[in-house]
Biopython code that builds the backbone (N, CA, C, O; Angstrom):
import numpy as np
from Bio.PDB.StructureBuilder import StructureBuilder

atoms = [
    (1, "MET", "N", (2.781, 0.757, -15.430)),
    (1, "MET", "CA", (3.184, 1.032, -14.063)),
    (1, "MET", "C", (4.666, 0.704, -13.941)),
    (1, "MET", "O", (5.095, -0.420, -14.201)),
    (2, "LEU", "N", (5.422, 1.689, -13.549)),
    (2, "LEU", "CA", (6.858, 1.531, -13.389)),
    (2, "LEU", "C", (7.185, 1.461, -11.907)),
    (2, "LEU", "O", (6.810, 2.344, -11.135)),
    (3, "ILE", "N", (7.885, 0.407, -11.518)),
    (3, "ILE", "CA", (8.305, 0.243, -10.128)),
    (3, "ILE", "C", (9.823, 0.232, -10.110)),
    (3, "ILE", "O", (10.461, -0.483, -10.883)),
    (4, "VAL", "N", (10.391, 1.028, -9.226)),
    (4, "VAL", "CA", (11.839, 1.100, -9.082)),
    (4, "VAL", "C", (12.162, 0.895, -7.609)),
    (4, "VAL", "O", (11.587, 1.557, -6.745)),
    (5, "VAL", "N", (13.077, -0.020, -7.324)),
    (5, "VAL", "CA", (13.485, -0.255, -5.940)),
    (5, "VAL", "C", (14.926, 0.190, -5.746)),
    (5, "VAL", "O", (15.741, 0.142, -6.668)),
    (6, "ASP", "N", (15.220, 0.621, -4.538)),
    (6, "ASP", "CA", (16.558, 1.068, -4.186)),
    (6, "ASP", "C", (17.018, 0.274, -2.971)),
    (6, "ASP", "O", (16.557, 0.504, -1.853)),
    (7, "ALA", "N", (17.930, -0.661, -3.207)),
    (7, "ALA", "CA", (18.419, -1.530, -2.132)),
    (7, "ALA", "C", (19.142, -0.749, -1.052)),
    (7, "ALA", "O", (19.263, -1.230, 0.075)),
    (8, "ASP", "N", (19.631, 0.456, -1.370)),
    (8, "ASP", "CA", (20.374, 1.255, -0.403)),
    (8, "ASP", "C", (19.477, 2.208, 0.390)),
    (8, "ASP", "O", (19.941, 2.890, 1.303)),
    (9, "ALA", "N", (18.208, 2.251, 0.040)),
    (9, "ALA", "CA", (17.283, 3.136, 0.767)),
    (9, "ALA", "C", (17.019, 2.565, 2.159)),
    (9, "ALA", "O", (17.211, 1.372, 2.395)),
    (10, "GLY", "N", (16.588, 3.405, 3.054)),
    (10, "GLY", "CA", (16.297, 2.955, 4.417)),
    (10, "GLY", "C", (14.978, 2.210, 4.525)),
    (10, "GLY", "O", (14.673, 1.640, 5.573)),
    (11, "THR", "N", (14.191, 2.206, 3.453)),
    (11, "THR", "CA", (12.888, 1.545, 3.444)),
    (11, "THR", "C", (13.045, 0.128, 2.910)),
    (11, "THR", "O", (13.712, -0.071, 1.894)),
    (12, "PRO", "N", (12.446, -0.863, 3.570)),
    (12, "PRO", "CA", (12.531, -2.243, 3.084)),
    (12, "PRO", "C", (11.982, -2.357, 1.653)),
    (12, "PRO", "O", (11.079, -1.614, 1.268)),
    (13, "LEU", "N", (12.527, -3.277, 0.886)),
    (13, "LEU", "CA", (12.127, -3.444, -0.509)),
    (13, "LEU", "C", (10.637, -3.730, -0.661)),
    (13, "LEU", "O", (9.989, -3.181, -1.552)),
    (14, "HIS", "N", (10.085, -4.592, 0.208)),
    (14, "HIS", "CA", (8.667, -4.917, 0.084)),
    (14, "HIS", "C", (7.814, -3.673, 0.306)),
    (14, "HIS", "O", (6.778, -3.510, -0.338)),
    (15, "ALA", "N", (8.242, -2.795, 1.215)),
    (15, "ALA", "CA", (7.494, -1.561, 1.477)),
    (15, "ALA", "C", (7.615, -0.595, 0.296)),
    (15, "ALA", "O", (6.662, 0.118, -0.019)),
    (16, "GLN", "N", (8.771, -0.568, -0.353)),
    (16, "GLN", "CA", (8.942, 0.269, -1.539)),
    (16, "GLN", "C", (8.005, -0.191, -2.654)),
    (16, "GLN", "O", (7.351, 0.621, -3.310)),
    (17, "ILE", "N", (7.953, -1.506, -2.855)),
    (17, "ILE", "CA", (7.099, -2.067, -3.908)),
    (17, "ILE", "C", (5.629, -1.791, -3.602)),
    (17, "ILE", "O", (4.890, -1.324, -4.469)),
    (18, "ALA", "N", (5.207, -2.078, -2.382)),
    (18, "ALA", "CA", (3.817, -1.841, -1.990)),
    (18, "ALA", "C", (3.469, -0.362, -2.126)),
    (18, "ALA", "O", (2.396, -0.017, -2.621)),
    (19, "GLY", "N", (4.355, 0.495, -1.699)),
    (19, "GLY", "CA", (4.116, 1.939, -1.766)),
    (19, "GLY", "C", (3.945, 2.435, -3.185)),
    (19, "GLY", "O", (3.092, 3.282, -3.454)),
    (20, "GLN", "N", (4.751, 1.912, -4.092)),
    (20, "GLN", "CA", (4.666, 2.361, -5.481)),
    (20, "GLN", "C", (3.411, 1.823, -6.176)),
    (20, "GLN", "O", (2.802, 2.516, -6.990)),
    (21, "ILE", "N", (3.034, 0.594, -5.852)),
    (21, "ILE", "CA", (1.788, 0.057, -6.413)),
    (21, "ILE", "C", (0.606, 0.836, -5.835)),
    (21, "ILE", "O", (-0.307, 1.213, -6.569)),
    (22, "ARG", "N", (0.620, 1.077, -4.526)),
    (22, "ARG", "CA", (-0.442, 1.837, -3.868)),
    (22, "ARG", "C", (-0.577, 3.222, -4.496)),
    (22, "ARG", "O", (-1.687, 3.681, -4.761)),
    (23, "ALA", "N", (0.555, 3.885, -4.734)),
    (23, "ALA", "CA", (0.537, 5.222, -5.333)),
    (23, "ALA", "C", (-0.034, 5.185, -6.747)),
    (23, "ALA", "O", (-0.782, 6.081, -7.140)),
    (24, "ALA", "N", (0.314, 4.154, -7.511)),
    (24, "ALA", "CA", (-0.213, 4.033, -8.879)),
    (24, "ALA", "C", (-1.723, 3.819, -8.865)),
    (24, "ALA", "O", (-2.443, 4.365, -9.702)),
    (25, "VAL", "N", (-2.195, 3.024, -7.915)),
    (25, "VAL", "CA", (-3.637, 2.794, -7.788)),
    (25, "VAL", "C", (-4.329, 4.079, -7.346)),
    (25, "VAL", "O", (-5.363, 4.446, -7.905)),
    (26, "ALA", "N", (-3.771, 4.768, -6.347)),
    (26, "ALA", "CA", (-4.357, 6.011, -5.831)),
    (26, "ALA", "C", (-4.437, 7.076, -6.923)),
    (26, "ALA", "O", (-5.402, 7.838, -6.984)),
    (27, "ALA", "N", (-3.425, 7.125, -7.779)),
    (27, "ALA", "CA", (-3.387, 8.122, -8.847)),
    (27, "ALA", "C", (-4.288, 7.761, -10.024)),
    (27, "ALA", "O", (-4.504, 8.571, -10.926)),
    (28, "GLY", "N", (-4.808, 6.543, -10.005)),
    (28, "GLY", "CA", (-5.661, 6.109, -11.108)),
    (28, "GLY", "C", (-4.885, 5.552, -12.289)),
    (28, "GLY", "O", (-5.466, 5.260, -13.334)),
    (29, "ASP", "N", (-3.577, 5.404, -12.130)),
    (29, "ASP", "CA", (-2.753, 4.837, -13.202)),
    (29, "ASP", "C", (-3.045, 3.353, -13.399)),
    (29, "ASP", "O", (-2.851, 2.814, -14.488)),
    (30, "VAL", "N", (-3.509, 2.704, -12.349)),
    (30, "VAL", "CA", (-3.890, 1.298, -12.394)),
    (30, "VAL", "C", (-5.337, 1.241, -11.910)),
    (30, "VAL", "O", (-5.611, 1.482, -10.735)),
    (31, "ALA", "N", (-6.248, 0.927, -12.804)),
    (31, "ALA", "CA", (-7.679, 1.001, -12.523)),
    (31, "ALA", "C", (-8.200, -0.259, -11.838)),
    (31, "ALA", "O", (-7.583, -1.320, -11.924)),
    (32, "PRO", "N", (-9.337, -0.135, -11.158)),
    (32, "PRO", "CA", (-9.979, -1.318, -10.592)),
    (32, "PRO", "C", (-10.209, -2.376, -11.672)),
    (32, "PRO", "O", (-10.606, -2.066, -12.795)),
    (33, "GLY", "N", (-9.951, -3.620, -11.307)),
    (33, "GLY", "CA", (-10.076, -4.722, -12.256)),
    (33, "GLY", "C", (-8.796, -5.007, -13.026)),
    (33, "GLY", "O", (-8.675, -6.048, -13.672)),
    (34, "HIS", "N", (-7.833, -4.077, -12.958)),
    (34, "HIS", "CA", (-6.561, -4.277, -13.661)),
    (34, "HIS", "C", (-5.810, -5.442, -13.038)),
    (34, "HIS", "O", (-5.739, -5.572, -11.816)),
    (35, "ARG", "N", (-5.264, -6.267, -13.877)),
    (35, "ARG", "CA", (-4.495, -7.429, -13.418)),
    (35, "ARG", "C", (-3.014, -7.082, -13.398)),
    (35, "ARG", "O", (-2.461, -6.618, -14.395)),
    (36, "LEU", "N", (-2.380, -7.310, -12.260)),
    (36, "LEU", "CA", (-0.951, -7.047, -12.126)),
    (36, "LEU", "C", (-0.144, -8.203, -12.706)),
    (36, "LEU", "O", (-0.649, -9.317, -12.841)),
    (37, "PRO", "N", (1.111, -7.930, -13.047)),
    (37, "PRO", "CA", (1.967, -9.025, -13.512)),
    (37, "PRO", "C", (2.113, -10.085, -12.418)),
    (37, "PRO", "O", (1.947, -9.789, -11.235)),
    (38, "ALA", "N", (2.420, -11.302, -12.814)),
    (38, "ALA", "CA", (2.638, -12.386, -11.855)),
    (38, "ALA", "C", (3.788, -12.010, -10.923)),
    (38, "ALA", "O", (4.726, -11.324, -11.329)),
    (39, "ALA", "N", (3.709, -12.461, -9.680)),
    (39, "ALA", "CA", (4.720, -12.133, -8.677)),
    (39, "ALA", "C", (6.117, -12.543, -9.136)),
    (39, "ALA", "O", (7.076, -11.792, -8.958)),
    (40, "ARG", "N", (6.231, -13.718, -9.719)),
    (40, "ARG", "CA", (7.539, -14.187, -10.183)),
    (40, "ARG", "C", (8.089, -13.286, -11.289)),
    (40, "ARG", "O", (9.278, -12.968, -11.313)),
    (41, "GLU", "N", (7.210, -12.883, -12.196)),
    (41, "GLU", "CA", (7.608, -11.993, -13.295)),
    (41, "GLU", "C", (8.042, -10.629, -12.750)),
    (41, "GLU", "O", (9.055, -10.075, -13.177)),
    (42, "LEU", "N", (7.275, -10.103, -11.814)),
    (42, "LEU", "CA", (7.600, -8.818, -11.201)),
    (42, "LEU", "C", (8.917, -8.896, -10.441)),
    (42, "LEU", "O", (9.745, -7.989, -10.533)),
    (43, "ALA", "N", (9.113, -9.972, -9.696)),
    (43, "ALA", "CA", (10.355, -10.154, -8.939)),
    (43, "ALA", "C", (11.563, -10.201, -9.872)),
    (43, "ALA", "O", (12.594, -9.588, -9.596)),
    (44, "THR", "N", (11.431, -10.924, -10.963)),
    (44, "THR", "CA", (12.523, -11.028, -11.931)),
    (44, "THR", "C", (12.852, -9.660, -12.527)),
    (44, "THR", "O", (14.023, -9.295, -12.638)),
    (45, "SER", "N", (11.826, -8.909, -12.907)),
    (45, "SER", "CA", (12.062, -7.606, -13.531)),
    (45, "SER", "C", (12.679, -6.609, -12.560)),
    (45, "SER", "O", (13.415, -5.712, -12.972)),
    (46, "LEU", "N", (12.382, -6.765, -11.261)),
    (46, "LEU", "CA", (12.931, -5.860, -10.250)),
    (46, "LEU", "C", (14.257, -6.345, -9.674)),
    (46, "LEU", "O", (14.967, -5.589, -9.011)),
    (47, "GLY", "N", (14.586, -7.605, -9.930)),
    (47, "GLY", "CA", (15.819, -8.163, -9.390)),
    (47, "GLY", "C", (15.735, -8.423, -7.896)),
    (47, "GLY", "O", (16.721, -8.282, -7.172)),
    (48, "VAL", "N", (14.535, -8.810, -7.438)),
    (48, "VAL", "CA", (14.352, -9.113, -6.015)),
    (48, "VAL", "C", (13.791, -10.520, -5.876)),
    (48, "VAL", "O", (13.364, -11.138, -6.851)),
    (49, "ASN", "N", (13.801, -11.005, -4.655)),
    (49, "ASN", "CA", (13.268, -12.330, -4.358)),
    (49, "ASN", "C", (11.745, -12.315, -4.515)),
    (49, "ASN", "O", (11.094, -11.323, -4.187)),
    (50, "VAL", "N", (11.186, -13.407, -5.013)),
    (50, "VAL", "CA", (9.743, -13.492, -5.210)),
    (50, "VAL", "C", (8.986, -13.320, -3.899)),
    (50, "VAL", "O", (7.865, -12.812, -3.902)),
    (51, "HIS", "N", (9.573, -13.732, -2.782)),
    (51, "HIS", "CA", (8.919, -13.586, -1.488)),
    (51, "HIS", "C", (8.794, -12.112, -1.085)),
    (51, "HIS", "O", (7.873, -11.737, -0.358)),
    (52, "THR", "N", (9.723, -11.285, -1.561)),
    (52, "THR", "CA", (9.647, -9.848, -1.318)),
    (52, "THR", "C", (8.416, -9.276, -2.015)),
    (52, "THR", "O", (7.674, -8.489, -1.427)),
    (53, "VAL", "N", (8.203, -9.669, -3.253)),
    (53, "VAL", "CA", (7.035, -9.208, -4.007)),
    (53, "VAL", "C", (5.759, -9.753, -3.375)),
    (53, "VAL", "O", (4.782, -9.020, -3.222)),
    (54, "LEU", "N", (5.758, -11.023, -3.011)),
    (54, "LEU", "CA", (4.573, -11.617, -2.387)),
    (54, "LEU", "C", (4.211, -10.902, -1.092)),
    (54, "LEU", "O", (3.032, -10.727, -0.783)),
    (55, "ARG", "N", (5.221, -10.489, -0.336)),
    (55, "ARG", "CA", (4.961, -9.757, 0.914)),
    (55, "ARG", "C", (4.320, -8.402, 0.610)),
    (55, "ARG", "O", (3.402, -7.979, 1.312)),
    (56, "ALA", "N", (4.799, -7.723, -0.431)),
    (56, "ALA", "CA", (4.214, -6.435, -0.825)),
    (56, "ALA", "C", (2.765, -6.620, -1.268)),
    (56, "ALA", "O", (1.892, -5.837, -0.893)),
    (57, "LEU", "N", (2.513, -7.653, -2.064)),
    (57, "LEU", "CA", (1.154, -7.910, -2.537)),
    (57, "LEU", "C", (0.231, -8.284, -1.381)),
    (57, "LEU", "O", (-0.934, -7.886, -1.355)),
    (58, "ALA", "N", (0.754, -9.049, -0.429)),
    (58, "ALA", "CA", (-0.047, -9.433, 0.740)),
    (58, "ALA", "C", (-0.413, -8.209, 1.571)),
    (58, "ALA", "O", (-1.528, -8.119, 2.086)),
    (59, "THR", "N", (0.511, -7.275, 1.705)),
    (59, "THR", "CA", (0.235, -6.029, 2.427)),
    (59, "THR", "C", (-0.926, -5.289, 1.780)),
    (59, "THR", "O", (-1.844, -4.835, 2.462)),
    (60, "LEU", "N", (-0.876, -5.173, 0.456)),
    (60, "LEU", "CA", (-1.923, -4.458, -0.268)),
    (60, "LEU", "C", (-3.245, -5.224, -0.253)),
    (60, "LEU", "O", (-4.317, -4.620, -0.258)),
    (61, "ALA", "N", (-3.166, -6.533, -0.234)),
    (61, "ALA", "CA", (-4.390, -7.336, -0.124)),
    (61, "ALA", "C", (-5.009, -7.157, 1.262)),
    (61, "ALA", "O", (-6.229, -7.054, 1.385)),
    (62, "ASP", "N", (-4.176, -7.120, 2.304)),
    (62, "ASP", "CA", (-4.662, -6.898, 3.668)),
    (62, "ASP", "C", (-5.339, -5.536, 3.794)),
    (62, "ASP", "O", (-6.304, -5.384, 4.544)),
    (63, "GLU", "N", (-4.835, -4.554, 3.063)),
    (63, "GLU", "CA", (-5.420, -3.212, 3.083)),
    (63, "GLU", "C", (-6.732, -3.154, 2.290)),
    (63, "GLU", "O", (-7.553, -2.259, 2.494)),
    (64, "GLY", "N", (-6.911, -4.116, 1.390)),
    (64, "GLY", "CA", (-8.109, -4.105, 0.547)),
    (64, "GLY", "C", (-7.889, -3.480, -0.818)),
    (64, "GLY", "O", (-8.836, -3.321, -1.588)),
    (65, "VAL", "N", (-6.650, -3.124, -1.126)),
    (65, "VAL", "CA", (-6.336, -2.508, -2.415)),
    (65, "VAL", "C", (-6.316, -3.559, -3.527)),
    (65, "VAL", "O", (-6.776, -3.306, -4.641)),
    (66, "LEU", "N", (-5.781, -4.733, -3.213)),
    (66, "LEU", "CA", (-5.665, -5.819, -4.194)),
    (66, "LEU", "C", (-6.424, -7.045, -3.724)),
    (66, "LEU", "O", (-6.682, -7.234, -2.535)),
    (67, "GLN", "N", (-6.769, -7.859, -4.689)),
    (67, "GLN", "CA", (-7.308, -9.188, -4.389)),
    (67, "GLN", "C", (-6.369, -10.188, -5.053)),
    (67, "GLN", "O", (-6.186, -10.176, -6.270)),
    (68, "VAL", "N", (-5.779, -11.051, -4.234)),
    (68, "VAL", "CA", (-4.859, -12.066, -4.737)),
    (68, "VAL", "C", (-5.649, -13.357, -4.884)),
    (68, "VAL", "O", (-6.168, -13.907, -3.913)),
    (69, "ARG", "N", (-5.726, -13.823, -6.124)),
    (69, "ARG", "CA", (-6.463, -15.058, -6.406)),
    (69, "ARG", "C", (-5.463, -16.086, -6.919)),
    (69, "ARG", "O", (-5.014, -16.034, -8.064)),
    (70, "ARG", "N", (-5.136, -17.006, -6.049)),
    (70, "ARG", "CA", (-4.143, -18.029, -6.374)),
    (70, "ARG", "C", (-4.476, -18.727, -7.686)),
    (70, "ARG", "O", (-5.568, -19.269, -7.863)),
    (71, "GLY", "N", (-3.522, -18.702, -8.591)),
    (71, "GLY", "CA", (-3.689, -19.359, -9.878)),
    (71, "GLY", "C", (-4.424, -18.519, -10.910)),
    (71, "GLY", "O", (-4.450, -18.871, -12.089)),
    (72, "ARG", "N", (-5.033, -17.391, -10.472)),
    (72, "ARG", "CA", (-5.773, -16.554, -11.412)),
    (72, "ARG", "C", (-5.248, -15.130, -11.465)),
    (72, "ARG", "O", (-5.726, -14.327, -12.266)),
    (73, "GLY", "N", (-4.298, -14.813, -10.646)),
    (73, "GLY", "CA", (-3.684, -13.496, -10.706)),
    (73, "GLY", "C", (-4.101, -12.552, -9.588)),
    (73, "GLY", "O", (-4.920, -12.879, -8.729)),
    (74, "THR", "N", (-3.511, -11.386, -9.637)),
    (74, "THR", "CA", (-3.752, -10.342, -8.647)),
    (74, "THR", "C", (-4.376, -9.156, -9.354)),
    (74, "THR", "O", (-3.844, -8.660, -10.347)),
    (75, "VAL", "N", (-5.515, -8.701, -8.833)),
    (75, "VAL", "CA", (-6.226, -7.591, -9.466)),
    (75, "VAL", "C", (-6.502, -6.481, -8.456)),
    (75, "VAL", "O", (-6.570, -6.717, -7.249)),
    (76, "VAL", "N", (-6.658, -5.272, -8.976)),
    (76, "VAL", "CA", (-7.039, -4.132, -8.153)),
    (76, "VAL", "C", (-8.520, -4.275, -7.831)),
    (76, "VAL", "O", (-9.332, -4.522, -8.722)),
    (77, "THR", "N", (-8.869, -4.120, -6.562)),
    (77, "THR", "CA", (-10.265, -4.266, -6.147)),
    (77, "THR", "C", (-11.097, -3.083, -6.631)),
    (77, "THR", "O", (-10.567, -2.051, -7.043)),
    (78, "ALA", "N", (-12.398, -3.259, -6.572)),
    (78, "ALA", "CA", (-13.324, -2.203, -6.994)),
    (78, "ALA", "C", (-13.121, -0.928, -6.176)),
    (78, "ALA", "O", (-13.248, 0.177, -6.702)),
    (79, "ARG", "N", (-12.807, -1.082, -4.898)),
    (79, "ARG", "CA", (-12.595, 0.071, -4.019)),
    (79, "ARG", "C", (-11.116, 0.374, -3.823)),
    (79, "ARG", "O", (-10.752, 1.158, -2.946)),
    (80, "GLY", "N", (-10.261, -0.243, -4.633)),
    (80, "GLY", "CA", (-8.816, -0.097, -4.470)),
    (80, "GLY", "C", (-8.320, 1.327, -4.506)),
    (80, "GLY", "O", (-7.444, 1.701, -3.726)),
    (81, "THR", "N", (-8.872, 2.132, -5.407)),
    (81, "THR", "CA", (-8.425, 3.523, -5.528)),
    (81, "THR", "C", (-8.732, 4.306, -4.256)),
    (81, "THR", "O", (-7.876, 5.033, -3.751)),
    (82, "GLN", "N", (-9.948, 4.161, -3.738)),
    (82, "GLN", "CA", (-10.324, 4.878, -2.524)),
    (82, "GLN", "C", (-9.488, 4.422, -1.334)),
    (82, "GLN", "O", (-9.013, 5.241, -0.548)),
    (83, "ILE", "N", (-9.314, 3.114, -1.207)),
    (83, "ILE", "CA", (-8.538, 2.579, -0.084)),
    (83, "ILE", "C", (-7.087, 3.030, -0.185)),
    (83, "ILE", "O", (-6.477, 3.393, 0.820)),
    (84, "ALA", "N", (-6.530, 3.008, -1.398)),
    (84, "ALA", "CA", (-5.140, 3.446, -1.587)),
    (84, "ALA", "C", (-4.985, 4.915, -1.221)),
    (84, "ALA", "O", (-3.981, 5.300, -0.623)),
    (85, "ASN", "N", (-5.969, 5.741, -1.572)),
    (85, "ASN", "CA", (-5.915, 7.160, -1.206)),
    (85, "ASN", "C", (-5.921, 7.340, 0.299)),
    (85, "ASN", "O", (-5.133, 8.123, 0.829)),
    (86, "VAL", "N", (-6.798, 6.629, 0.997)),
    (86, "VAL", "CA", (-6.864, 6.734, 2.458)),
    (86, "VAL", "C", (-5.566, 6.215, 3.080)),
    (86, "VAL", "O", (-5.038, 6.829, 4.008)),
    (87, "ALA", "N", (-5.054, 5.103, 2.584)),
    (87, "ALA", "CA", (-3.804, 4.543, 3.113)),
    (87, "ALA", "C", (-2.654, 5.537, 2.951)),
    (87, "ALA", "O", (-1.800, 5.656, 3.830)),
    (88, "THR", "N", (-2.637, 6.245, 1.828)),
    (88, "THR", "CA", (-1.600, 7.255, 1.594)),
    (88, "THR", "C", (-1.739, 8.402, 2.592)),
    (88, "THR", "O", (-0.740, 8.899, 3.113)),
    (89, "MET", "N", (-2.976, 8.821, 2.858)),
    (89, "MET", "CA", (-3.203, 9.886, 3.848)),
    (89, "MET", "C", (-2.788, 9.433, 5.246)),
    (89, "MET", "O", (-2.214, 10.210, 6.008)),
    (90, "VAL", "N", (-3.078, 8.178, 5.581)),
    (90, "VAL", "CA", (-2.712, 7.645, 6.893)),
    (90, "VAL", "C", (-1.190, 7.631, 7.039)),
    (90, "VAL", "O", (-0.660, 7.967, 8.098)),
    (91, "GLN", "N", (-0.496, 7.242, 5.974)),
    (91, "GLN", "CA", (0.969, 7.248, 6.030)),
    (91, "GLN", "C", (1.487, 8.662, 6.284)),
    (91, "GLN", "O", (2.424, 8.855, 7.058)),
    (92, "GLY", "N", (0.881, 9.639, 5.636)),
    (92, "GLY", "CA", (1.273, 11.030, 5.860)),
    (92, "GLY", "C", (0.999, 11.472, 7.290)),
    (92, "GLY", "O", (1.812, 12.171, 7.896)),
    (93, "LEU", "N", (-0.151, 11.063, 7.832)),
    (93, "LEU", "CA", (-0.494, 11.385, 9.214)),
    (93, "LEU", "C", (0.540, 10.809, 10.174)),
    (93, "LEU", "O", (1.011, 11.500, 11.077)),
    (94, "VAL", "N", (0.888, 9.552, 9.975)),
    (94, "VAL", "CA", (1.868, 8.897, 10.851)),
    (94, "VAL", "C", (3.225, 9.597, 10.745)),
    (94, "VAL", "O", (3.885, 9.845, 11.754)),
    (95, "ARG", "N", (3.628, 9.912, 9.521)),
    (95, "ARG", "CA", (4.913, 10.589, 9.312)),
    (95, "ARG", "C", (4.924, 11.947, 10.022)),
    (95, "ARG", "O", (5.895, 12.288, 10.697)),
    (96, "GLU", "N", (3.841, 12.723, 9.868)),
    (96, "GLU", "CA", (3.764, 14.046, 10.505)),
    (96, "GLU", "C", (3.697, 13.935, 12.023)),
    (96, "GLU", "O", (4.327, 14.725, 12.727)),
    (97, "ALA", "N", (2.946, 12.967, 12.535)),
    (97, "ALA", "CA", (2.842, 12.779, 13.981)),
    (97, "ALA", "C", (4.197, 12.441, 14.578)),
    (97, "ALA", "O", (4.570, 12.966, 15.627)),
    (98, "ARG", "N", (4.926, 11.571, 13.915)),
    (98, "ARG", "CA", (6.253, 11.192, 14.434)),
    (98, "ARG", "C", (7.217, 12.368, 14.360)),
    (98, "ARG", "O", (8.028, 12.580, 15.261)),
    (99, "ARG", "N", (7.118, 13.122, 13.286)),
    (99, "ARG", "CA", (7.985, 14.302, 13.148)),
    (99, "ARG", "C", (7.694, 15.304, 14.270)),
    (99, "ARG", "O", (8.601, 15.979, 14.758)),
    (100, "ALA", "N", (6.416, 15.395, 14.678)),
    (100, "ALA", "CA", (6.011, 16.324, 15.736)),
    (100, "ALA", "C", (6.214, 15.747, 17.132)),
    (100, "ALA", "O", (5.999, 16.434, 18.131)),
    (101, "GLY", "N", (6.631, 14.477, 17.200)),
    (101, "GLY", "CA", (6.869, 13.860, 18.500)),
    (101, "GLY", "C", (5.622, 13.348, 19.194)),
    (101, "GLY", "O", (5.634, 13.120, 20.403)),
    (102, "VAL", "N", (4.531, 13.161, 18.433)),
    (102, "VAL", "CA", (3.297, 12.644, 19.011)),
    (102, "VAL", "C", (3.398, 11.120, 19.074)),
    (102, "VAL", "O", (3.722, 10.470, 18.080)),
    (103, "ALA", "N", (3.122, 10.564, 20.235)),
    (103, "ALA", "CA", (3.236, 9.117, 20.431)),
    (103, "ALA", "C", (2.199, 8.374, 19.589)),
    (103, "ALA", "O", (1.099, 8.875, 19.353)),
    (104, "ASP", "N", (2.568, 7.172, 19.141)),
    (104, "ASP", "CA", (1.661, 6.351, 18.336)),
    (104, "ASP", "C", (0.329, 6.120, 19.052)),
    (104, "ASP", "O", (-0.733, 6.171, 18.431)),
    (105, "ALA", "N", (0.394, 5.869, 20.350)),
    (105, "ALA", "CA", (-0.834, 5.625, 21.128)),
    (105, "ALA", "C", (-1.746, 6.844, 21.089)),
    (105, "ALA", "O", (-2.968, 6.701, 21.052)),
    (106, "ASP", "N", (-1.166, 8.046, 21.097)),
    (106, "ASP", "CA", (-1.970, 9.264, 21.034)),
    (106, "ASP", "C", (-2.618, 9.422, 19.665)),
    (106, "ASP", "O", (-3.764, 9.860, 19.562)),
    (107, "VAL", "N", (-1.884, 9.064, 18.615)),
    (107, "VAL", "CA", (-2.444, 9.125, 17.261)),
    (107, "VAL", "C", (-3.624, 8.165, 17.163)),
    (107, "VAL", "O", (-4.677, 8.522, 16.634)),
    (108, "LEU", "N", (-3.450, 6.955, 17.668)),
    (108, "LEU", "CA", (-4.540, 5.975, 17.641)),
    (108, "LEU", "C", (-5.752, 6.474, 18.423)),
    (108, "LEU", "O", (-6.892, 6.317, 17.987)),
    (109, "ARG", "N", (-5.497, 7.065, 19.561)),
    (109, "ARG", "CA", (-6.591, 7.596, 20.385)),
    (109, "ARG", "C", (-7.332, 8.701, 19.644)),
    (109, "ARG", "O", (-8.562, 8.735, 19.653)),
    (110, "LEU", "N", (-6.596, 9.605, 19.004)),
    (110, "LEU", "CA", (-7.213, 10.706, 18.266)),
    (110, "LEU", "C", (-8.043, 10.205, 17.087)),
    (110, "LEU", "O", (-9.162, 10.667, 16.867)),
    (111, "VAL", "N", (-7.494, 9.268, 16.339)),
    (111, "VAL", "CA", (-8.226, 8.710, 15.199)),
    (111, "VAL", "C", (-9.456, 7.950, 15.690)),
    (111, "VAL", "O", (-10.537, 8.072, 15.113)),
    (112, "GLY", "N", (-9.289, 7.167, 16.753)),
    (112, "GLY", "CA", (-10.417, 6.434, 17.320)),
    (112, "GLY", "C", (-11.530, 7.366, 17.764)),
    (112, "GLY", "O", (-12.709, 7.070, 17.569)),
    (113, "ALA", "N", (-11.157, 8.495, 18.365)),
    (113, "ALA", "CA", (-12.147, 9.464, 18.821)),
    (113, "ALA", "C", (-12.910, 10.050, 17.635)),
    (113, "ALA", "O", (-14.127, 10.223, 17.698)),
    (114, "LYS", "N", (-12.193, 10.352, 16.559)),
    (114, "LYS", "CA", (-12.836, 10.911, 15.360)),
    (114, "LYS", "C", (-13.788, 9.884, 14.747)),
    (114, "LYS", "O", (-14.890, 10.230, 14.320)),
    (115, "LEU", "N", (-13.367, 8.636, 14.706)),
    (115, "LEU", "CA", (-14.226, 7.589, 14.160)),
    (115, "LEU", "C", (-15.471, 7.401, 15.022)),
    (115, "LEU", "O", (-16.563, 7.165, 14.505)),
    (116, "ALA", "N", (-15.298, 7.509, 16.347)),
    (116, "ALA", "CA", (-16.411, 7.332, 17.273)),
    (116, "ALA", "C", (-17.440, 8.449, 17.133)),
    (116, "ALA", "O", (-18.630, 8.243, 17.372)),
    (117, "GLU", "N", (-16.967, 9.645, 16.739)),
    (117, "GLU", "CA", (-17.891, 10.752, 16.531)),
    (117, "GLU", "C", (-18.882, 10.433, 15.419)),
    (117, "GLU", "O", (-20.021, 10.900, 15.428)),
    (118, "GLY", "N", (-18.427, 9.630, 14.464)),
    (118, "GLY", "CA", (-19.291, 9.179, 13.394)),
    (118, "GLY", "C", (-19.592, 10.195, 12.319)),
    (118, "GLY", "O", (-20.142, 9.835, 11.278)),
    (119, "GLY", "N", (-19.262, 11.419, 12.528)),
    (119, "GLY", "CA", (-19.565, 12.449, 11.536)),
    (119, "GLY", "C", (-18.306, 12.951, 10.863)),
    (119, "GLY", "O", (-17.208, 12.450, 11.105)),
    (120, "ALA", "N", (-18.478, 13.926, 10.032)),
    (120, "ALA", "CA", (-17.357, 14.561, 9.347)),
    (120, "ALA", "C", (-16.604, 15.430, 10.331)),
    (120, "ALA", "O", (-17.131, 15.821, 11.373)),
    (121, "ALA", "N", (-15.363, 15.723, 9.984)),
    (121, "ALA", "CA", (-14.531, 16.569, 10.827)),
    (121, "ALA", "C", (-15.139, 17.909, 10.873)),
    (121, "ALA", "O", (-14.609, 18.805, 11.530)),
]
sb = StructureBuilder()
sb.init_structure("model")
sb.init_model(0)
sb.init_chain("A")
sb.init_seg("    ")
for serial, (resi, resn, name, xyz) in enumerate(atoms, 1):
    if name == "N":
        sb.init_residue(resn, " ", resi, " ")
    sb.init_atom(name, np.array(xyz, "f"), 0.0, 1.0, " ", f" {name:<3s}", serial, name[0])
structure = sb.get_structure()
């Protein structure tokens, strides 16, 4: 898994790192059960602060893509690939909604309505 950060990009470094790990998991490049490098090691290789990497890992853990086990490492969860795929689709939805000028509250309402229907689209 290759991660590249761009300090001059408009996206925060932690979001770049999380996005690239999420994409690797979604693509199947990093399989469930795979252990990621230690945060300190990853931070050193990327030339960023360890707290930046920890924030990216925490984001992915909150999403359910990773499980962070203090002292034992960070691994991709059993459902990490599916969750990463959905998270990627959600990011695309948000990007398209904003491009179209749809308010965040309206997007939430629409998604909530679809979830409440309980069935397929």
